[in-house]
PyMOL Python script that loads the backbone (N, CA, C, O; Angstrom):
from pymol import cmd

cmd.read_pdbstr("""\
ATOM      1  N   MET A   1      37.039 -20.573  -8.175  1.00  0.00           N
ATOM      2  CA  MET A   1      36.855 -20.388  -9.445  1.00  0.00           C
ATOM      3  C   MET A   1      35.760 -19.020  -9.499  1.00  0.00           C
ATOM      4  O   MET A   1      35.518 -18.164  -8.648  1.00  0.00           O
ATOM      5  N   ASN A   2      35.266 -19.214 -10.784  1.00  0.00           N
ATOM      6  CA  ASN A   2      34.534 -18.097 -10.650  1.00  0.00           C
ATOM      7  C   ASN A   2      32.588 -18.282  -9.723  1.00  0.00           C
ATOM      8  O   ASN A   2      31.905 -19.292  -9.888  1.00  0.00           O
ATOM      9  N   GLN A   3      32.302 -17.537  -9.186  1.00  0.00           N
ATOM     10  CA  GLN A   3      30.854 -17.578  -8.479  1.00  0.00           C
ATOM     11  C   GLN A   3      29.997 -16.600  -8.889  1.00  0.00           C
ATOM     12  O   GLN A   3      28.988 -16.664  -8.186  1.00  0.00           O
ATOM     13  N   GLY A   4      29.913 -15.610  -9.800  1.00  0.00           N
ATOM     14  CA  GLY A   4      29.751 -14.884 -11.105  1.00  0.00           C
ATOM     15  C   GLY A   4      28.768 -15.434 -11.840  1.00  0.00           C
ATOM     16  O   GLY A   4      28.215 -16.474 -11.482  1.00  0.00           O
ATOM     17  N   LYS A   5      28.491 -14.870 -12.805  1.00  0.00           N
ATOM     18  CA  LYS A   5      27.871 -15.635 -13.844  1.00  0.00           C
ATOM     19  C   LYS A   5      28.139 -15.369 -15.245  1.00  0.00           C
ATOM     20  O   LYS A   5      28.158 -14.172 -15.534  1.00  0.00           O
ATOM     21  N   TYR A   6      28.424 -16.475 -16.504  1.00  0.00           N
ATOM     22  CA  TYR A   6      28.860 -16.304 -17.079  1.00  0.00           C
ATOM     23  C   TYR A   6      29.108 -14.769 -18.305  1.00  0.00           C
ATOM     24  O   TYR A   6      28.196 -13.986 -18.039  1.00  0.00           O
ATOM     25  N   VAL A   7      29.811 -14.307 -19.212  1.00  0.00           N
ATOM     26  CA  VAL A   7      29.705 -13.532 -19.782  1.00  0.00           C
ATOM     27  C   VAL A   7      28.635 -13.623 -21.317  1.00  0.00           C
ATOM     28  O   VAL A   7      28.439 -12.762 -22.175  1.00  0.00           O
ATOM     29  N   PHE A   8      28.273 -14.572 -21.233  1.00  0.00           N
ATOM     30  CA  PHE A   8      26.858 -14.731 -22.496  1.00  0.00           C
ATOM     31  C   PHE A   8      25.588 -15.003 -21.837  1.00  0.00           C
ATOM     32  O   PHE A   8      24.514 -14.901 -22.429  1.00  0.00           O
ATOM     33  N   SER A   9      25.705 -15.362 -20.570  1.00  0.00           N
ATOM     34  CA  SER A   9      24.500 -15.259 -19.007  1.00  0.00           C
ATOM     35  C   SER A   9      24.273 -13.228 -18.923  1.00  0.00           C
ATOM     36  O   SER A   9      23.501 -12.274 -18.825  1.00  0.00           O
ATOM     37  N   GLN A  10      25.291 -13.583 -19.024  1.00  0.00           N
ATOM     38  CA  GLN A  10      25.232 -11.434 -18.786  1.00  0.00           C
ATOM     39  C   GLN A  10      24.199 -10.605 -19.515  1.00  0.00           C
ATOM     40  O   GLN A  10      23.229  -9.939 -19.155  1.00  0.00           O
ATOM     41  N   ILE A  11      24.847 -10.932 -20.835  1.00  0.00           N
ATOM     42  CA  ILE A  11      24.592 -10.103 -22.395  1.00  0.00           C
ATOM     43  C   ILE A  11      22.946 -10.942 -22.515  1.00  0.00           C
ATOM     44  O   ILE A  11      21.863 -10.408 -22.750  1.00  0.00           O
ATOM     45  N   MET A  12      23.146 -11.930 -22.346  1.00  0.00           N
ATOM     46  CA  MET A  12      21.527 -12.266 -22.860  1.00  0.00           C
ATOM     47  C   MET A  12      20.618 -11.974 -21.723  1.00  0.00           C
ATOM     48  O   MET A  12      19.399 -12.018 -21.890  1.00  0.00           O
ATOM     49  N   GLY A  13      21.263 -11.612 -20.320  1.00  0.00           N
ATOM     50  CA  GLY A  13      20.063 -11.372 -19.753  1.00  0.00           C
ATOM     51  C   GLY A  13      19.478  -9.660 -20.281  1.00  0.00           C
ATOM     52  O   GLY A  13      18.250  -9.589 -20.334  1.00  0.00           O
ATOM     53  N   LEU A  14      20.320  -8.207 -20.695  1.00  0.00           N
ATOM     54  CA  LEU A  14      20.203  -7.695 -21.657  1.00  0.00           C
ATOM     55  C   LEU A  14      18.875  -8.063 -22.637  1.00  0.00           C
ATOM     56  O   LEU A  14      17.885  -7.338 -22.733  1.00  0.00           O
ATOM     57  N   ILE A  15      19.016  -9.007 -23.157  1.00  0.00           N
ATOM     58  CA  ILE A  15      17.646  -9.161 -24.138  1.00  0.00           C
ATOM     59  C   ILE A  15      16.430  -9.916 -23.395  1.00  0.00           C
ATOM     60  O   ILE A  15      16.386 -11.080 -22.995  1.00  0.00           O
ATOM     61  N   SER A  16      14.946  -8.368 -23.302  1.00  0.00           N
ATOM     62  CA  SER A  16      14.063  -9.369 -22.805  1.00  0.00           C
ATOM     63  C   SER A  16      13.367 -10.350 -23.403  1.00  0.00           C
ATOM     64  O   SER A  16      13.149 -10.314 -24.614  1.00  0.00           O
ATOM     65  N   TYR A  17      13.037 -11.114 -22.797  1.00  0.00           N
ATOM     66  CA  TYR A  17      12.099 -12.323 -23.955  1.00  0.00           C
ATOM     67  C   TYR A  17      10.433 -12.271 -23.563  1.00  0.00           C
ATOM     68  O   TYR A  17       9.679 -13.205 -23.836  1.00  0.00           O
ATOM     69  N   LYS A  18      10.144 -11.453 -23.115  1.00  0.00           N
ATOM     70  CA  LYS A  18       8.483 -11.553 -23.319  1.00  0.00           C
ATOM     71  C   LYS A  18       8.522 -10.445 -24.936  1.00  0.00           C
ATOM     72  O   LYS A  18       8.051 -10.797 -26.018  1.00  0.00           O
ATOM     73  N   PRO A  19       9.140  -9.248 -24.682  1.00  0.00           N
ATOM     74  CA  PRO A  19       9.282  -8.741 -26.617  1.00  0.00           C
ATOM     75  C   PRO A  19       9.636  -9.338 -27.625  1.00  0.00           C
ATOM     76  O   PRO A  19       9.273  -9.064 -28.769  1.00  0.00           O
ATOM     77  N   PHE A  20      10.414 -10.257 -27.283  1.00  0.00           N
ATOM     78  CA  PHE A  20      10.685 -11.220 -28.512  1.00  0.00           C
ATOM     79  C   PHE A  20      10.119 -12.153 -29.131  1.00  0.00           C
ATOM     80  O   PHE A  20      10.359 -12.718 -30.198  1.00  0.00           O
ATOM     81  N   GLN A  21       8.649 -12.357 -27.671  1.00  0.00           N
ATOM     82  CA  GLN A  21       8.430 -13.697 -27.737  1.00  0.00           C
ATOM     83  C   GLN A  21       7.210 -13.137 -28.388  1.00  0.00           C
ATOM     84  O   GLN A  21       6.582 -13.858 -29.164  1.00  0.00           O
ATOM     85  N   THR A  22       6.801 -11.873 -28.135  1.00  0.00           N
ATOM     86  CA  THR A  22       5.621 -11.000 -28.964  1.00  0.00           C
ATOM     87  C   THR A  22       5.818 -11.002 -30.303  1.00  0.00           C
ATOM     88  O   THR A  22       4.863 -11.067 -31.077  1.00  0.00           O
ATOM     89  N   ILE A  23       6.848 -10.943 -30.640  1.00  0.00           N
ATOM     90  CA  ILE A  23       6.920 -11.058 -32.395  1.00  0.00           C
ATOM     91  C   ILE A  23       6.824 -11.857 -32.655  1.00  0.00           C
ATOM     92  O   ILE A  23       5.804 -12.041 -33.319  1.00  0.00           O
ATOM     93  N   VAL A  24       7.478 -12.745 -32.484  1.00  0.00           N
ATOM     94  CA  VAL A  24       7.613 -15.021 -32.787  1.00  0.00           C
ATOM     95  C   VAL A  24       5.744 -14.929 -32.236  1.00  0.00           C
ATOM     96  O   VAL A  24       5.567 -15.979 -32.854  1.00  0.00           O
ATOM     97  N   ASN A  25       4.767 -14.711 -31.841  1.00  0.00           N
ATOM     98  CA  ASN A  25       3.624 -14.679 -31.725  1.00  0.00           C
ATOM     99  C   ASN A  25       3.488 -13.851 -32.656  1.00  0.00           C
ATOM    100  O   ASN A  25       3.628 -14.257 -33.809  1.00  0.00           O
ATOM    101  N   ARG A  26       3.193 -12.537 -32.416  1.00  0.00           N
ATOM    102  CA  ARG A  26       2.919 -11.826 -34.255  1.00  0.00           C
ATOM    103  C   ARG A  26       2.872 -12.851 -35.532  1.00  0.00           C
ATOM    104  O   ARG A  26       1.945 -13.405 -36.124  1.00  0.00           O
ATOM    105  N   TYR A  27       4.118 -12.850 -35.666  1.00  0.00           N
ATOM    106  CA  TYR A  27       4.532 -13.850 -36.652  1.00  0.00           C
ATOM    107  C   TYR A  27       4.377 -15.144 -37.091  1.00  0.00           C
ATOM    108  O   TYR A  27       4.645 -15.521 -38.232  1.00  0.00           O
ATOM    109  N   SER A  28       3.906 -15.896 -36.113  1.00  0.00           N
ATOM    110  CA  SER A  28       3.543 -17.456 -35.753  1.00  0.00           C
ATOM    111  C   SER A  28       4.997 -17.768 -36.320  1.00  0.00           C
ATOM    112  O   SER A  28       4.976 -18.439 -37.352  1.00  0.00           O
ATOM    113  N   GLY A  29       5.853 -17.526 -35.998  1.00  0.00           N
ATOM    114  CA  GLY A  29       6.902 -18.533 -36.016  1.00  0.00           C
ATOM    115  C   GLY A  29       7.670 -19.549 -35.339  1.00  0.00           C
ATOM    116  O   GLY A  29       8.680 -20.158 -35.690  1.00  0.00           O
ATOM    117  N   ASP A  30       6.777 -19.614 -34.003  1.00  0.00           N
ATOM    118  CA  ASP A  30       6.474 -20.940 -32.898  1.00  0.00           C
ATOM    119  C   ASP A  30       5.492 -22.132 -34.090  1.00  0.00           C
ATOM    120  O   ASP A  30       5.417 -23.313 -33.751  1.00  0.00           O
ATOM    121  N   TYR A  31       4.956 -21.768 -35.140  1.00  0.00           N
ATOM    122  CA  TYR A  31       3.876 -22.753 -35.672  1.00  0.00           C
ATOM    123  C   TYR A  31       4.383 -24.207 -36.247  1.00  0.00           C
ATOM    124  O   TYR A  31       5.222 -24.600 -37.058  1.00  0.00           O
ATOM    125  N   LYS A  32       3.577 -24.679 -35.528  1.00  0.00           N
ATOM    126  CA  LYS A  32       4.476 -26.426 -35.622  1.00  0.00           C
ATOM    127  C   LYS A  32       5.292 -26.653 -35.306  1.00  0.00           C
ATOM    128  O   LYS A  32       5.654 -27.713 -35.816  1.00  0.00           O
ATOM    129  N   VAL A  33       6.565 -25.931 -34.082  1.00  0.00           N
ATOM    130  CA  VAL A  33       7.080 -26.072 -33.397  1.00  0.00           C
ATOM    131  C   VAL A  33       7.335 -27.159 -32.399  1.00  0.00           C
ATOM    132  O   VAL A  33       6.447 -27.147 -31.548  1.00  0.00           O
ATOM    133  N   ARG A  34       8.183 -28.049 -32.206  1.00  0.00           N
ATOM    134  CA  ARG A  34       8.573 -28.823 -31.229  1.00  0.00           C
ATOM    135  C   ARG A  34       9.091 -29.113 -30.174  1.00  0.00           C
ATOM    136  O   ARG A  34       8.955 -29.917 -29.252  1.00  0.00           O
ATOM    137  N   GLY A  35       9.832 -28.156 -30.537  1.00  0.00           N
ATOM    138  CA  GLY A  35      11.168 -28.477 -29.695  1.00  0.00           C
ATOM    139  C   GLY A  35      12.255 -27.307 -29.444  1.00  0.00           C
ATOM    140  O   GLY A  35      12.721 -27.101 -28.324  1.00  0.00           O
ATOM    141  N   PHE A  36      12.589 -26.616 -30.500  1.00  0.00           N
ATOM    142  CA  PHE A  36      14.015 -25.892 -30.946  1.00  0.00           C
ATOM    143  C   PHE A  36      13.142 -24.507 -31.596  1.00  0.00           C
ATOM    144  O   PHE A  36      13.132 -24.506 -32.827  1.00  0.00           O
ATOM    145  N   THR A  37      12.631 -23.686 -31.135  1.00  0.00           N
ATOM    146  CA  THR A  37      11.539 -22.935 -30.760  1.00  0.00           C
ATOM    147  C   THR A  37      12.291 -21.705 -31.118  1.00  0.00           C
ATOM    148  O   THR A  37      13.473 -21.972 -30.900  1.00  0.00           O
ATOM    149  N   CYS A  38      12.196 -20.592 -31.522  1.00  0.00           N
ATOM    150  CA  CYS A  38      12.499 -19.439 -32.558  1.00  0.00           C
ATOM    151  C   CYS A  38      14.262 -18.925 -30.614  1.00  0.00           C
ATOM    152  O   CYS A  38      15.463 -18.762 -30.826  1.00  0.00           O
ATOM    153  N   TRP A  39      13.818 -18.882 -29.697  1.00  0.00           N
ATOM    154  CA  TRP A  39      14.190 -17.995 -28.666  1.00  0.00           C
ATOM    155  C   TRP A  39      15.293 -19.334 -28.529  1.00  0.00           C
ATOM    156  O   TRP A  39      16.417 -18.913 -28.804  1.00  0.00           O
ATOM    157  N   LYS A  40      15.318 -20.656 -28.226  1.00  0.00           N
ATOM    158  CA  LYS A  40      16.751 -21.016 -28.364  1.00  0.00           C
ATOM    159  C   LYS A  40      17.710 -20.886 -29.502  1.00  0.00           C
ATOM    160  O   LYS A  40      18.930 -20.743 -29.421  1.00  0.00           O
ATOM    161  N   GLN A  41      16.880 -20.967 -30.707  1.00  0.00           N
ATOM    162  CA  GLN A  41      17.409 -20.572 -32.487  1.00  0.00           C
ATOM    163  C   GLN A  41      18.429 -19.203 -32.041  1.00  0.00           C
ATOM    164  O   GLN A  41      19.647 -19.026 -32.075  1.00  0.00           O
ATOM    165  N   PHE A  42      17.655 -18.644 -31.758  1.00  0.00           N
ATOM    166  CA  PHE A  42      18.001 -16.646 -31.164  1.00  0.00           C
ATOM    167  C   PHE A  42      19.957 -17.077 -29.772  1.00  0.00           C
ATOM    168  O   PHE A  42      21.091 -16.603 -29.842  1.00  0.00           O
ATOM    169  N   LEU A  43      19.445 -17.929 -28.968  1.00  0.00           N
ATOM    170  CA  LEU A  43      20.639 -18.192 -28.492  1.00  0.00           C
ATOM    171  C   LEU A  43      21.733 -18.667 -29.275  1.00  0.00           C
ATOM    172  O   LEU A  43      22.915 -18.470 -28.995  1.00  0.00           O
ATOM    173  N   CYS A  44      21.346 -19.240 -30.175  1.00  0.00           N
ATOM    174  CA  CYS A  44      22.739 -20.769 -30.653  1.00  0.00           C
ATOM    175  C   CYS A  44      22.960 -20.104 -31.287  1.00  0.00           C
ATOM    176  O   CYS A  44      24.178 -20.211 -31.426  1.00  0.00           O
ATOM    177  N   MET A  45      22.280 -18.607 -32.491  1.00  0.00           N
ATOM    178  CA  MET A  45      23.053 -17.469 -32.976  1.00  0.00           C
ATOM    179  C   MET A  45      24.252 -16.836 -32.599  1.00  0.00           C
ATOM    180  O   MET A  45      25.351 -16.559 -33.079  1.00  0.00           O
ATOM    181  N   ALA A  46      23.220 -16.641 -30.911  1.00  0.00           N
ATOM    182  CA  ALA A  46      23.813 -14.805 -30.471  1.00  0.00           C
ATOM    183  C   ALA A  46      24.804 -15.758 -29.784  1.00  0.00           C
ATOM    184  O   ALA A  46      25.535 -15.061 -29.081  1.00  0.00           O
ATOM    185  N   PHE A  47      25.149 -17.092 -29.685  1.00  0.00           N
ATOM    186  CA  PHE A  47      26.193 -17.563 -29.311  1.00  0.00           C
ATOM    187  C   PHE A  47      27.395 -17.768 -29.923  1.00  0.00           C
ATOM    188  O   PHE A  47      28.551 -17.703 -29.505  1.00  0.00           O
ATOM    189  N   GLY A  48      26.799 -18.095 -31.263  1.00  0.00           N
ATOM    190  CA  GLY A  48      27.713 -18.481 -32.572  1.00  0.00           C
ATOM    191  C   GLY A  48      28.288 -17.229 -32.837  1.00  0.00           C
ATOM    192  O   GLY A  48      29.495 -17.269 -33.075  1.00  0.00           O
ATOM    193  N   GLN A  49      27.463 -15.544 -32.870  1.00  0.00           N
ATOM    194  CA  GLN A  49      28.046 -14.572 -33.360  1.00  0.00           C
ATOM    195  C   GLN A  49      29.330 -13.995 -31.826  1.00  0.00           C
ATOM    196  O   GLN A  49      30.548 -13.814 -31.843  1.00  0.00           O
ATOM    197  N   LEU A  50      28.447 -13.888 -30.857  1.00  0.00           N
ATOM    198  CA  LEU A  50      29.437 -13.987 -29.529  1.00  0.00           C
ATOM    199  C   LEU A  50      31.380 -14.736 -29.793  1.00  0.00           C
ATOM    200  O   LEU A  50      32.499 -14.224 -29.836  1.00  0.00           O
ATOM    201  N   THR A  51      31.140 -15.347 -29.842  1.00  0.00           N
ATOM    202  CA  THR A  51      32.787 -16.005 -30.118  1.00  0.00           C
ATOM    203  C   THR A  51      32.893 -16.041 -31.598  1.00  0.00           C
ATOM    204  O   THR A  51      32.685 -17.116 -32.160  1.00  0.00           O
ATOM    205  N   HIS A  52      33.171 -15.063 -32.243  1.00  0.00           N
ATOM    206  CA  HIS A  52      33.148 -16.093 -34.048  1.00  0.00           C
ATOM    207  C   HIS A  52      33.463 -16.576 -35.070  1.00  0.00           C
ATOM    208  O   HIS A  52      34.233 -16.499 -36.028  1.00  0.00           O
ATOM    209  N   ARG A  53      32.286 -17.358 -34.418  1.00  0.00           N
ATOM    210  CA  ARG A  53      32.265 -18.299 -35.657  1.00  0.00           C
ATOM    211  C   ARG A  53      31.585 -18.162 -36.861  1.00  0.00           C
ATOM    212  O   ARG A  53      30.526 -17.545 -36.976  1.00  0.00           O
ATOM    213  N   GLU A  54      32.421 -18.959 -38.133  1.00  0.00           N
ATOM    214  CA  GLU A  54      32.393 -18.325 -39.504  1.00  0.00           C
ATOM    215  C   GLU A  54      31.201 -19.368 -40.359  1.00  0.00           C
ATOM    216  O   GLU A  54      30.877 -19.346 -41.546  1.00  0.00           O
ATOM    217  N   SER A  55      30.698 -20.303 -39.176  1.00  0.00           N
ATOM    218  CA  SER A  55      29.198 -21.410 -40.297  1.00  0.00           C
ATOM    219  C   SER A  55      28.501 -21.747 -39.042  1.00  0.00           C
ATOM    220  O   SER A  55      28.632 -21.975 -37.839  1.00  0.00           O
ATOM    221  N   ILE A  56      27.832 -21.663 -39.855  1.00  0.00           N
ATOM    222  CA  ILE A  56      26.601 -22.389 -38.707  1.00  0.00           C
ATOM    223  C   ILE A  56      27.090 -24.235 -38.067  1.00  0.00           C
ATOM    224  O   ILE A  56      26.748 -24.661 -36.964  1.00  0.00           O
ATOM    225  N   SER A  57      27.758 -24.876 -38.893  1.00  0.00           N
ATOM    226  CA  SER A  57      28.519 -25.940 -38.543  1.00  0.00           C
ATOM    227  C   SER A  57      29.246 -25.028 -37.113  1.00  0.00           C
ATOM    228  O   SER A  57      28.904 -24.853 -35.943  1.00  0.00           O
ATOM    229  N   ASP A  58      30.243 -24.660 -37.849  1.00  0.00           N
ATOM    230  CA  ASP A  58      31.295 -24.439 -36.569  1.00  0.00           C
ATOM    231  C   ASP A  58      30.754 -23.505 -35.054  1.00  0.00           C
ATOM    232  O   ASP A  58      31.548 -23.038 -34.237  1.00  0.00           O
ATOM    233  N   THR A  59      29.577 -23.421 -34.981  1.00  0.00           N
ATOM    234  CA  THR A  59      28.825 -22.798 -34.159  1.00  0.00           C
ATOM    235  C   THR A  59      28.455 -23.756 -33.513  1.00  0.00           C
ATOM    236  O   THR A  59      28.635 -23.708 -32.296  1.00  0.00           O
ATOM    237  N   MET A  60      27.573 -25.393 -34.334  1.00  0.00           N
ATOM    238  CA  MET A  60      27.450 -26.541 -33.782  1.00  0.00           C
ATOM    239  C   MET A  60      28.310 -26.913 -32.909  1.00  0.00           C
ATOM    240  O   MET A  60      28.072 -27.073 -31.712  1.00  0.00           O
ATOM    241  N   MET A  61      29.643 -27.116 -33.609  1.00  0.00           N
ATOM    242  CA  MET A  61      30.669 -27.634 -33.023  1.00  0.00           C
ATOM    243  C   MET A  61      30.848 -27.651 -31.521  1.00  0.00           C
ATOM    244  O   MET A  61      30.855 -28.535 -30.664  1.00  0.00           O
ATOM    245  N   CYS A  62      30.998 -26.282 -31.527  1.00  0.00           N
ATOM    246  CA  CYS A  62      31.547 -25.126 -31.129  1.00  0.00           C
ATOM    247  C   CYS A  62      30.637 -25.482 -29.337  1.00  0.00           C
ATOM    248  O   CYS A  62      31.340 -25.714 -28.354  1.00  0.00           O
ATOM    249  N   LEU A  63      29.273 -25.460 -29.243  1.00  0.00           N
ATOM    250  CA  LEU A  63      28.213 -25.736 -29.099  1.00  0.00           C
ATOM    251  C   LEU A  63      28.688 -27.227 -28.302  1.00  0.00           C
ATOM    252  O   LEU A  63      29.056 -27.083 -27.136  1.00  0.00           O
ATOM    253  N   LYS A  64      28.698 -28.519 -28.819  1.00  0.00           N
ATOM    254  CA  LYS A  64      28.992 -29.813 -28.654  1.00  0.00           C
ATOM    255  C   LYS A  64      30.070 -29.880 -28.246  1.00  0.00           C
ATOM    256  O   LYS A  64      30.211 -30.966 -27.684  1.00  0.00           O
ATOM    257  N   ALA A  65      30.935 -29.301 -28.217  1.00  0.00           N
ATOM    258  CA  ALA A  65      32.535 -29.395 -27.255  1.00  0.00           C
ATOM    259  C   ALA A  65      32.477 -28.904 -25.873  1.00  0.00           C
ATOM    260  O   ALA A  65      33.228 -29.306 -24.984  1.00  0.00           O
ATOM    261  N   ASN A  66      31.548 -28.011 -25.721  1.00  0.00           N
ATOM    262  CA  ASN A  66      31.355 -27.361 -24.418  1.00  0.00           C
ATOM    263  C   ASN A  66      29.594 -27.309 -23.526  1.00  0.00           C
ATOM    264  O   ASN A  66      29.136 -26.404 -22.828  1.00  0.00           O
ATOM    265  N   ALA A  67      28.842 -28.894 -23.987  1.00  0.00           N
ATOM    266  CA  ALA A  67      28.040 -29.195 -23.118  1.00  0.00           C
ATOM    267  C   ALA A  67      27.645 -29.184 -22.888  1.00  0.00           C
ATOM    268  O   ALA A  67      26.474 -28.813 -22.816  1.00  0.00           O
ATOM    269  N   SER A  68      29.116 -30.113 -22.147  1.00  0.00           N
ATOM    270  CA  SER A  68      28.955 -30.484 -20.875  1.00  0.00           C
ATOM    271  C   SER A  68      28.937 -29.861 -19.702  1.00  0.00           C
ATOM    272  O   SER A  68      28.469 -30.457 -18.732  1.00  0.00           O
ATOM    273  N   LYS A  69      29.650 -28.010 -19.517  1.00  0.00           N
ATOM    274  CA  LYS A  69      30.333 -27.432 -18.933  1.00  0.00           C
ATOM    275  C   LYS A  69      28.706 -26.523 -19.242  1.00  0.00           C
ATOM    276  O   LYS A  69      27.807 -26.757 -20.049  1.00  0.00           O
ATOM    277  N   HIS A  70      28.893 -25.283 -18.046  1.00  0.00           N
ATOM    278  CA  HIS A  70      27.127 -25.031 -17.574  1.00  0.00           C
ATOM    279  C   HIS A  70      27.660 -23.674 -18.173  1.00  0.00           C
ATOM    280  O   HIS A  70      27.297 -22.659 -17.578  1.00  0.00           O
ATOM    281  N   THR A  71      28.548 -23.511 -19.373  1.00  0.00           N
ATOM    282  CA  THR A  71      28.245 -21.722 -19.935  1.00  0.00           C
ATOM    283  C   THR A  71      27.033 -21.582 -21.369  1.00  0.00           C
ATOM    284  O   THR A  71      26.614 -20.598 -21.979  1.00  0.00           O
ATOM    285  N   ILE A  72      26.801 -22.847 -21.486  1.00  0.00           N
ATOM    286  CA  ILE A  72      25.001 -23.228 -22.303  1.00  0.00           C
ATOM    287  C   ILE A  72      24.256 -23.834 -21.970  1.00  0.00           C
ATOM    288  O   ILE A  72      23.290 -24.089 -22.689  1.00  0.00           O
ATOM    289  N   SER A  73      24.407 -24.388 -20.573  1.00  0.00           N
ATOM    290  CA  SER A  73      23.678 -25.298 -19.947  1.00  0.00           C
ATOM    291  C   SER A  73      22.076 -24.008 -20.949  1.00  0.00           C
ATOM    292  O   SER A  73      21.483 -24.164 -22.016  1.00  0.00           O
ATOM    293  N   VAL A  74      22.001 -23.108 -20.070  1.00  0.00           N
ATOM    294  CA  VAL A  74      20.898 -22.569 -20.620  1.00  0.00           C
ATOM    295  C   VAL A  74      19.687 -22.490 -21.754  1.00  0.00           C
ATOM    296  O   VAL A  74      18.470 -22.324 -21.832  1.00  0.00           O
ATOM    297  N   LEU A  75      21.014 -22.754 -22.687  1.00  0.00           N
ATOM    298  CA  LEU A  75      20.559 -23.365 -24.036  1.00  0.00           C
ATOM    299  C   LEU A  75      19.523 -24.365 -24.162  1.00  0.00           C
ATOM    300  O   LEU A  75      18.464 -23.977 -24.656  1.00  0.00           O
ATOM    301  N   GLU A  76      19.650 -25.978 -23.697  1.00  0.00           N
ATOM    302  CA  GLU A  76      18.574 -26.767 -22.919  1.00  0.00           C
ATOM    303  C   GLU A  76      19.259 -27.692 -24.085  1.00  0.00           C
ATOM    304  O   GLU A  76      18.381 -28.457 -24.487  1.00  0.00           O
ATOM    305  N   MET A  77      20.825 -27.979 -24.971  1.00  0.00           N
ATOM    306  CA  MET A  77      20.458 -28.413 -25.908  1.00  0.00           C
ATOM    307  C   MET A  77      19.970 -30.128 -26.411  1.00  0.00           C
ATOM    308  O   MET A  77      20.574 -31.194 -26.524  1.00  0.00           O
ATOM    309  N   TRP A  78      18.699 -29.714 -26.594  1.00  0.00           N
ATOM    310  CA  TRP A  78      18.406 -31.483 -26.855  1.00  0.00           C
ATOM    311  C   TRP A  78      19.009 -31.776 -27.707  1.00  0.00           C
ATOM    312  O   TRP A  78      19.444 -32.914 -27.532  1.00  0.00           O
ATOM    313  N   PHE A  79      19.428 -31.192 -28.969  1.00  0.00           N
ATOM    314  CA  PHE A  79      19.917 -32.020 -29.875  1.00  0.00           C
ATOM    315  C   PHE A  79      21.005 -32.147 -30.360  1.00  0.00           C
ATOM    316  O   PHE A  79      21.139 -32.541 -31.519  1.00  0.00           O
ATOM    317  N   LEU A  80      22.227 -31.778 -29.422  1.00  0.00           N
ATOM    318  CA  LEU A  80      23.087 -32.471 -29.292  1.00  0.00           C
ATOM    319  C   LEU A  80      23.308 -33.893 -29.411  1.00  0.00           C
ATOM    320  O   LEU A  80      24.424 -34.365 -29.189  1.00  0.00           O
TER     321      LEU A  80
END
""", "prot")
cmd.dss("prot")
cmd.show_as("cartoon", "prot")
cmd.util.cbc("prot")
cmd.orient("prot")
């Protein structure tokens, strides 16, 4: 069994959270957001792009199908 990081985690590790959050704060991207922050939305959209999903609903179905796996546990899928 694989004991290392998943490919999605490795790719997202290349993207720094602090500069992303600086831009979000500059443009008030998380204003009045309760749970689904810009960072979580970015992770979901990146997952859709990396898995060649054709639409947002297709991405959501894929995320729901894999919700029990550890590959997307970092997304904190509270909305599923």
